[in-house]
N, C-alpha and C positions, 0 to 999 in steps of 0.2 A: 246618167239615169235619173229620170223624173220620177219620184216616188209620191204616189198619191193619185188623184183623179185628174185625168186629161179629158178635156172637152173638144170633141170634133165640131168646132164652131160653125154655126149657120152662118150663110152668106146673105146679106141683105141687099136688095136692089132698089133703085129709084124709080120714078115713074117712067123713065126712058129705058128701064131695065139694064141700066149700068150699075156697077156696085156702088152702094152707098157707103162711102168710107168713114164718114163721122159716125153713122149707126154701127158699123162694123167696130170701129174702135170702142165706141161705148159699151157694146156687149162684151168684148174682149176684157176690158178693165172690170166689168161687173163679174163676170165669171171668176177672174183671179182674185177678186175681193170677197166672193162667197164661197170659196171652199177649192176651187180648182188650182192644182199644182202646175198645170201646163195646158197648152192648147195645140190642137192638130187641125190647122186651117187645111182647107181643100181636101176634105175626105169625102166619103159618100154623103154624109149629112151636110156638108158644106157645098154639095153639087159641083164637085170639081169638074166633071166631065162636061158641064155646061159652061165653064169658065175658061177663056183663052189662057195661053202662057203668059202673054204680056199683061193681062189683067190680074193674074195671080202675082206677078212680080211687083207690079204697082201696089196692090192691096197689102202685100207683106211688108213693103217699104213703108206704106202708110201707118200701119199699125206700130212699127218701130219708131217712126218719127213722132208718134203720139205717146211714146213712153213704154210700150210693152217691150219687156226684155226678151230679145231674140232667143236666149239661152233656154227659155221655157216653151219654145215652140218647136214643133216637129211637123212641117207642112208636108202635105202630100205632093209628089211630084211625078207620080207614074203615069206614063203615057205609052202608046204602042210603039214608038220609034225612039231609038237610042239617042239621037242628037238632042231632041226636044227635053227627054227626060234628064239627060246629062246637064244641058243648059239650066233648067229649072233648079236642079238639085244644086249645081254649082252657085248659082244666084243665091240660094237659101243659105248655103255654108258660108259664102262670103260675106253675108249680112250677120253671121254670128249664131244662126240657128243651131239648136242643140242636136239636130239630125234630121233626116228626110224619111218619109214613109213612102215606099214604092210598091206599086201593084206589079204583078207580072204582067208582060204584054197580053192583052186580053181579046184581041179581035180574032186570032187564028185559034181554033179550038183543036183538042186533041193533039197537042204538041208533045214531045217527048220531054223527060226530064233534062236531057242533055241539051236540047235547044234552049229550054229556059235557064239552065246553068250558064250556058254561053252567053246569053243576054245579060245576066248580072255580071259575069266576069269581065265583059266588055264595057258595061255601064262604069263599074268601078275604075276601069282603066281611062275612060273617057273624063270622068269627073276629075280624077287626079288631083285630089285635095286632101292635105295632111289631117284635116279635122273630119273627114267622111265617116258618118256613122249611118247606115242604112237600117231602117225598120222595115221588114217585110210586111206586106199587107195581104192578108189571106182572107178573102171574101168570096169564095167560089160560087155561091149561090146568086151572086150579083154580077161578077166579072164573068163568070162562065169558065174561068181558068183558075186552078188552085194551085197550091205549093205543097208537094208531098212531104211527108216526114223525111223521107230519104233525101229528097233535095235540100231541105232545110238543114239537115245535118251536114250534108256535104258542103254546102256554102259557109256554114258557120266554121266547119273544120278548115276549109281552104282560105277563108278571108276572115279570120277572127277578129281583125282590127276595125273592119269595115262593115261586116254583117253582124250588127250587135244585138238585134232583138226582132220581134215580130208582133203585130196585132192580129189576133186570131179572132175574126168575126164569123167564123163557121157556124157557132151556135152548137158545136159538137164538142162535149166535155171530154170525151175520150181523147181527141184531138189536142185539146188544150193541155190536158194532163200530160200527153206524151211529149209535147213541145217543152213543158216545164222540166222534163227530164233530160233535155239536151244542155250539156255542161256550158255554163256561163252565158247562155241565151236569156235575154230579158224578154219576158212574155207578159203582153197585156190583153187580158180578154177584152172582146169587143162589145161587152155589155156588163152591167153590174150583177147580173143575175149569179154567175159562179164566182164572184169575186172573193168570198171568204174562203172557198176551198182553194182557189188559186194562190192566195196570199199565204195560206198554210204551206203550200209547196214552193214558195218563193217568189211569187209574182210581187212586183212593186205596187201595183193597183190596177185600175182598168182605164178603157177609153170609151166612154158611153155618150151615145147621142142625147139621152134624157138629161145629161149635165147641163145642157142648155137652159133647162127650166127647173132642175132639182139638184143643183151642184151641192148645196149645203148638207143635204141628208145623205147622198152617196159619198161625199168626202168624210163624213162622220163615220160611216161604217168602216171606211178604209183606216182611218185614224184610230178607231177602237181596236181593229185587228192589229196594227203595228204596235199598239200599246199593250197587246196581250189580254185585252179585255173581250174575250170571245162570246160570253154570254150576252153582254150588252150590244156587241156587234150583230150577233144573231137576232136579237129582239128588233134592233133598228132596221136590220136587213129585210125583215118581214114587210115593213111599211114600205121599203124602197122596191121591193120586188113586185108589190101590188101596183105601184105607180107605173113601174115599166111595163107591166103586162097590160094595164089599161091602154097605154098608148099604142101597144101591137093591134088594137082593133081598129086604128085609124091610119090614114096616110101620114106617117110620122113628119115628114118634113113640112107640107102644108099645115098640118095641125100644130106643130110647134111654132111656126111663124105667125099663124092667126093668133095663138095665144100670147106670144110675145107683143104682138100689136095691141091686144087688149090690156096686158100687163103694163106696157110702157107708155101707152097713148101715141106710139109711133106707127102711123098708118102704112109707112112703107114696108114694114114687115110683111103686109099682106101681099106685096108684089112677088110674082113667081115667074121665073123664066120657063117657056114652053120647053119640054112637054109637061111640066107639072101644072095641075089645075088646082084651084082653090077648092077646099072643102065646102059643102053646103052649110050654110050659116046655121041651121038647125042642128047639124052635126058638131059644129064647134060649140055652140051653146050647150049642147048635152055634155060634151067632154068637160068645158070649163065648170059646169054645174057640179060634175062628179068630183072634180079636183078640188073645188071649193068646199062643197058639203062634206065630202068623205074624208079629204086629206089635208084640209086646212091651207090651201093655196089662195093667195090673194089675187084673184083674177076678176 
């Protein structure tokens, strides 16, 4: 279990729209040095569904070759078909990753819980790895397919050694709270907004997209919580929440990439794979100005 802040790391592209491995490695090291306890490559923020399986494998190998500890990484491996999801998962585990984060199959809608249960049961069988640790990924507003509480309880009960946790990006606190009541399940909220309440109920931290730009402050909130300094955590959390809510007024992936380009001087952060479009320059300037003037960011 990774205790603290996990960053769903952004994926940079070069001018040919191939993954820019050196820039990817630089961001990974920077995040781990500025407060992140772990990384979640190839999540929603990392544009996973715009990246091929072969690219994911090469990029993960590139991070590890550059010195990133695989044990602190939980890469996303969930696709719509069992063979490719199993292959990506097995590859990550063989590299020594701390687990894999798996979406439910998301193209077919309205599937019964039994069908989703069968998918994960067969996935576990196909991966067939002694160190398998699956973190379910619940983001129904994007995937169009969610994981019901009953399904999560059943999977956890039947496969306690393999189904170890969940990232809940639903934004529904009642759902997160109920998940935290499942015995032994590791629950990461998919944002920093409810992290204090979640830690009070046993969460180890959170997985937050804005960790790509605000890792230190979010990590400090989590550290204060684990130290029992709840008043200080609440005070710091107010600032952190304001930054998070500010980003919600913008297209978060293009916005964060544009800001990273400004902050690092690395123009490739502005490159986006379709269907993403760059934000208008005046919108980026507006966001950068707010972050600099109101929140002390160096942009």
